[in-house]
Phi, psi and omega in degrees: 000329177299317188288317187248003185302317184292321179296309183294321173304314179295324177297309183294330179292324182295343175267315188260337175060031175216119183305307187296318178296320188288328179293321174297313184293322179298312177307308180305317180298310185288337173289320176295319179298319181297319182288330183262013186300327181297339180271354180285126177281113186302339180278344181270165179277138183301315183301321175296322177294312178298316177297321176301309181302316181296317181295315175300315182301318177292321180292328175295319180295312177304323183284341182294155185289331183285001188246033181275355182238052182284134185259142172277127180239162180294136171288133183260109174276146181292156174293138181279161178249155174058047177218160181292159174304324177299313176300318176299317181292327177293311186297314180295324176294320180294318182294316176299321180289322172298315177299317179297320180291320180295317183296337179270005178283151169303149187308320186296331181268315183302321178298314178292319181298313180303309186291324188282306188275320183275322186258356180048045174273152174281167180300319180295322177288326178294317177300316174303312183290313184266355181057037176254155174290141180306322183293323176302313183301311181298319180297315184291327178294318173300316181293320183292320177300317177301315180297315176301314177302318177298314189287333180272359176083017176272173180258000000 
């Protein structure tokens, strides 16, 4: 949990957009992982296995009846280092705007953007985690980038 806790927390947050709920889901995910540890293939990457469980758990949560009123909350980005207060304010503002735009993407695009850019996963790793074809991932990433440009007012 110490090594991957923050990553899983951010992944769950990308689904539910609520800090408290994502913290609860993260705890549930690690409990589930502990109970399912015997199913882990030692030849696979642990982070990939954890992310797959987290994604499935989040999707199950979102399908449940009691989660129809999720409130969007602001994403807390880490403080930048070695910059002036003005630069930090500008950077934080830009990061918050980008995160808000990413969070407003449809789930199928948001998930891929998050895994690729925030978790720095390759398309192959994303394919393993999401169980999607690599070509599907590439197509969705192109569409996601187009949507992001439109939403950010770019050409």
